[in-house]
C-alpha positions as MATLAB code, in Angstrom:
seq = 'MPSLKDVQDKIVGVKKTSQITSAMNMVASAKLRGAQEKMENFEPYANKFNETMSTLSGGGNTDQFPLMEVRDVKNVELVVITSDRGLCGSFNSNIIQLAEKKIREYEAEGKNISIVCVGKKAFQLLKKTGNVRAQFTDIMSDFQMFNAREIAQDVATQFTNGETDKVEVIYGHFQSVAIQKPVVQDMLPITPSETDGESETETQAVGDYIYEPSTEEIMDVMQPLYLNVIIYNAMLQVGASEHAARMTAMDNATNACKDIVSDLTLVYNKARQAAVTGELMDIVGGAEALKG';
ca = [
     -64.450  -21.087  120.342;
     -63.156  -19.764  116.754;
     -64.558  -15.772  116.188;
     -67.471  -15.463  113.706;
     -64.985  -13.847  111.150;
     -62.632  -17.182  111.177;
     -64.992  -19.537  110.738;
     -66.444  -17.576  107.732;
     -63.149  -17.308  106.144;
     -62.894  -20.736  106.875;
     -66.239  -21.785  104.748;
     -65.341  -19.610  102.031;
     -62.431  -21.008  101.494;
     -63.886  -24.492  101.560;
     -66.447  -24.115   99.091;
     -63.818  -22.284   96.699;
     -61.981  -25.684   96.844;
     -65.011  -27.647   96.355;
     -65.666  -25.628   93.111;
     -62.070  -26.569   92.123;
     -62.456  -30.533   93.083;
     -65.916  -30.228   90.929;
     -64.610  -29.030   87.910;
     -61.306  -31.754   88.127;
     -63.806  -34.128   88.418;
     -66.059  -33.151   85.527;
     -62.953  -32.593   83.070;
     -61.759  -36.038   84.083;
     -64.967  -37.608   83.477;
     -64.882  -36.124   79.792;
     -61.125  -37.354   79.268;
     -61.564  -40.710   80.558;
     -64.355  -41.109   77.677;
     -61.731  -40.476   75.171;
     -59.060  -42.429   77.027;
     -61.736  -45.387   77.246;
     -62.572  -45.281   73.803;
     -59.234  -45.107   72.489;
     -58.297  -48.101   74.664;
     -61.356  -50.161   73.990;
     -60.646  -49.568   69.852;
     -56.588  -50.686   70.218;
     -57.619  -53.907   72.234;
     -59.176  -55.965   69.104;
     -55.684  -55.086   67.233;
     -53.911  -56.403   70.120;
     -55.357  -59.570   70.928;
     -55.219  -60.536   66.823;
     -51.348  -59.407   67.450;
     -51.159  -61.789   70.426;
     -53.140  -64.558   68.859;
     -50.902  -64.260   65.371;
     -47.898  -64.090   67.596;
     -49.140  -67.120   69.209;
     -49.539  -69.034   66.167;
     -46.157  -67.979   64.527;
     -44.262  -68.881   67.886;
     -45.860  -71.731   68.817;
     -44.178  -74.260   65.840;
     -41.267  -72.077   65.361;
     -37.329  -72.254   66.137;
     -37.017  -70.035   68.380;
     -33.256  -70.529   68.713;
     -32.371  -67.869   65.793;
     -34.735  -64.855   67.286;
     -32.557  -62.968   69.838;
     -35.492  -61.579   71.712;
     -36.832  -65.254   72.608;
     -33.475  -66.265   73.843;
     -33.699  -67.687   77.177;
     -31.223  -67.194   79.646;
     -29.866  -67.703   83.209;
     -31.796  -64.368   85.061;
     -28.988  -61.875   86.627;
     -30.257  -59.033   85.464;
     -33.597  -58.302   85.683;
     -35.370  -55.203   84.049;
     -38.733  -53.067   84.959;
     -40.612  -50.896   82.875;
     -42.878  -48.917   85.527;
     -45.924  -46.942   83.737;
     -47.369  -44.287   85.810;
     -48.975  -41.224   85.208;
     -47.375  -37.745   84.770;
     -49.928  -35.862   87.326;
     -51.025  -36.495   90.338;
     -54.197  -36.168   92.143;
     -55.661  -39.294   91.140;
     -55.659  -40.884   94.654;
     -53.435  -44.260   95.626;
     -52.929  -45.002   91.991;
     -49.638  -43.958   91.298;
     -48.370  -45.185   94.624;
     -50.007  -48.603   94.288;
     -48.014  -49.371   91.330;
     -45.068  -47.837   92.835;
     -45.861  -50.518   95.902;
     -45.696  -53.324   93.178;
     -42.504  -52.392   91.737;
     -40.923  -52.158   94.805;
     -42.263  -55.515   96.223;
     -40.815  -57.032   92.961;
     -37.284  -54.980   93.294;
     -37.113  -56.708   96.953;
     -38.009  -60.140   95.531;
     -35.514  -60.011   92.879;
     -32.728  -58.544   95.204;
     -33.380  -61.144   97.819;
     -32.557  -63.833   94.994;
     -29.365  -62.062   93.989;
     -30.402  -60.364   90.756;
     -29.230  -57.072   89.753;
     -32.500  -54.730   88.907;
     -32.970  -51.917   86.469;
     -35.578  -49.711   85.937;
     -37.152  -47.953   82.940;
     -39.759  -45.330   84.476;
     -42.686  -43.832   82.040;
     -44.592  -41.041   83.814;
     -43.503  -38.344   86.081;
     -44.617  -40.163   89.030;
     -42.993  -43.056   88.228;
     -39.378  -41.600   88.380;
     -39.903  -39.032   91.580;
     -41.039  -42.112   93.276;
     -38.225  -44.795   92.117;
     -35.163  -42.267   91.728;
     -34.220  -42.749   95.325;
     -33.426  -46.323   94.598;
     -30.844  -45.734   92.582;
     -31.601  -47.869   89.686;
     -33.223  -45.990   87.772;
     -31.500  -46.428   83.979;
     -33.962  -44.709   82.055;
     -36.476  -42.405   82.117;
     -39.453  -40.868   79.796;
     -41.446  -38.283   81.038;
     -44.012  -35.626   80.405;
     -45.460  -37.870   77.825;
     -48.312  -39.615   79.360;
     -51.250  -36.823   78.653;
     -50.518  -36.756   75.000;
     -48.669  -39.987   74.133;
     -48.753  -41.746   70.799;
     -47.333  -45.110   69.287;
     -43.967  -43.296   68.137;
     -43.510  -42.836   72.205;
     -44.293  -46.880   72.887;
     -41.754  -47.493   70.024;
     -38.934  -45.336   71.573;
     -39.163  -47.330   74.676;
     -39.472  -50.813   73.048;
     -36.444  -50.283   71.322;
     -34.544  -49.052   74.321;
     -35.563  -52.035   76.090;
     -34.920  -54.467   73.233;
     -31.129  -52.805   72.622;
     -30.498  -53.865   76.611;
     -32.046  -57.100   76.305;
     -30.011  -58.265   72.958;
     -26.811  -56.769   73.986;
     -26.767  -58.960   77.088;
     -27.401  -56.386   79.930;
     -30.513  -57.833   80.782;
     -31.758  -61.395   80.890;
     -35.506  -60.653   81.886;
     -38.105  -57.407   81.457;
     -41.415  -57.295   82.761;
     -43.893  -54.309   82.622;
     -45.728  -52.876   85.747;
     -48.654  -50.883   85.156;
     -52.464  -49.831   86.007;
     -54.699  -52.109   84.368;
     -58.012  -50.594   83.874;
     -61.025  -52.919   85.176;
     -63.506  -50.391   85.667;
     -64.272  -46.530   86.558;
     -64.218  -47.731   90.384;
     -60.851  -50.254   90.063;
     -57.827  -49.647   88.433;
     -55.517  -52.714   89.679;
     -51.752  -52.648   89.512;
     -50.434  -55.891   87.368;
     -46.829  -57.266   86.274;
     -46.776  -58.440   82.531;
     -43.590  -60.517   80.744;
     -42.107  -58.593   78.329;
     -39.033  -60.189   77.255;
     -37.984  -62.796   76.460;
     -40.592  -63.517   74.241;
     -41.762  -66.536   74.981;
     -44.125  -69.244   72.469;
     -47.256  -70.432   73.274;
     -47.581  -74.038   74.481;
     -50.160  -76.231   72.302;
     -51.993  -78.386   74.479;
     -54.906  -80.911   73.500;
     -57.559  -78.561   73.309;
     -55.481  -76.227   71.290;
     -54.480  -78.254   68.753;
     -58.263  -79.529   68.203;
     -58.833  -75.840   67.954;
     -56.298  -75.018   65.257;
     -57.261  -78.341   63.165;
     -60.569  -77.056   63.188;
     -59.839  -73.652   61.504;
     -56.955  -75.138   59.706;
     -53.311  -74.701   59.146;
     -51.901  -71.409   57.890;
     -49.512  -71.563   54.990;
     -47.084  -68.223   55.208;
     -45.244  -66.279   52.426;
     -42.656  -65.769   53.275;
     -41.260  -67.648   55.610;
     -42.391  -68.013   59.209;
     -39.038  -66.903   60.542;
     -39.128  -64.000   58.648;
     -42.145  -62.910   59.576;
     -41.257  -63.334   62.843;
     -37.813  -61.277   62.947;
     -40.388  -58.516   61.735;
     -43.341  -59.073   64.024;
     -41.142  -59.674   67.180;
     -40.367  -55.310   67.661;
     -43.862  -54.474   66.640;
     -45.140  -57.024   69.432;
     -43.039  -54.922   71.884;
     -44.369  -51.890   70.821;
     -48.086  -52.977   71.075;
     -47.332  -54.142   74.671;
     -45.949  -51.046   75.720;
     -48.711  -48.930   73.729;
     -51.153  -51.257   75.468;
     -49.973  -50.481   79.103;
     -49.958  -46.916   78.278;
     -53.717  -46.874   77.442;
     -54.538  -48.882   80.134;
     -52.593  -46.444   82.437;
     -54.317  -43.375   80.866;
     -58.010  -44.400   80.993;
     -56.700  -45.720   84.820;
     -55.330  -42.035   85.805;
     -58.668  -40.147   84.653;
     -61.004  -42.852   86.138;
     -59.099  -42.633   89.470;
     -58.710  -38.847   89.397;
     -62.494  -38.668   88.547;
     -63.095  -40.974   91.763;
     -60.608  -39.048   93.834;
     -62.345  -35.746   92.886;
     -65.521  -36.645   93.767;
     -65.032  -37.917   97.013;
     -63.144  -34.687   97.733;
     -65.869  -32.607   96.584;
     -68.099  -34.853   99.051;
     -65.745  -34.472  101.776;
     -65.301  -30.561  101.563;
     -69.711  -30.471  101.753;
     -69.058  -32.360  105.078;
     -66.622  -29.792  105.863;
     -68.728  -26.798  105.104;
     -71.563  -28.240  107.105;
     -69.608  -28.962  110.085;
     -68.263  -25.382  110.043;
     -71.819  -24.078  109.653;
     -72.840  -25.757  112.605;
     -69.753  -23.861  114.242;
     -70.543  -20.826  112.837;
     -74.020  -20.854  114.033;
     -73.008  -21.968  117.897;
     -70.474  -19.467  117.938;
     -73.112  -16.635  116.652;
     -75.301  -18.287  118.977;
     -72.734  -17.832  122.089;
     -72.234  -13.961  120.849;
     -75.811  -12.933  120.782;
     -76.152  -14.677  123.950;
     -73.137  -13.000  125.373;
     -74.834   -9.623  124.286;
     -78.302  -10.046  125.613;
     -76.436  -11.231  128.903;
     -74.098   -7.670  128.920;
     -77.986   -5.814  128.206;
     -79.381   -7.607  130.795;
     -76.822   -7.287  133.536;
     -76.453   -3.691  132.519;
     -80.201   -3.149  132.864;
     -80.294   -4.763  136.407;
     -77.173   -2.560  137.583;
     -79.150    0.204  136.762;
     -82.668   -0.677  138.660;
     -80.210   -0.793  141.667;
];
């Protein structure tokens, strides 16, 4: 049985750890509110942008736009977005597992894979594959739209130069504080929306738009912006998901520390009782020996 001093030291250490995890839980909770608010404020803009792009691309001539060129897919690029820091449970590992699954699927089909890592964890966990083409690390803690623009421009240049034929974005989608699900979203080529009977009826009900300047000129400007929106929205989702996952992980860690302290306290009490019993046995034994 461990000594009383050893058990007491362990209890003190676990209590200090519990204080740290509790503080990290509160910090993550405060950051989550800001990240979630920023994500929700951007969502209406992203939805309206997607709606406008669908309207413009649905009836336009897509052959003249390089970012909408559909080719035989031989080279696939994956933009993997994770956080820069850990201590957020399995959040980053789930994203990496999905990325590795997509890599295996495309390699089984004989396609070449390249990876753009956004976030330090993505680079640390995927560099072993040897397929990392570019990395954007140490930006997820305080990213802005210009960071998303830099990433989108890099990916779009590779596509227009013919280095890649298809681009997908893999990131953690924020569903709730308890659920952050890794998802895959198509990025390039930009695909026009297909209008069915219902959407045509809705379009007629809303009315047709007259664009000035022409649809082609507007699309030429909006397509790069559309890529920026995709990347920035994914980064916002990951930012909110990271804090939610860390808050949950630190809460679980704090509860685990409390359980450990409870168990160690029981061990300490047993050890102390055993020590007291031993001392009493020695006293009784000595007293009996003196009588004899």
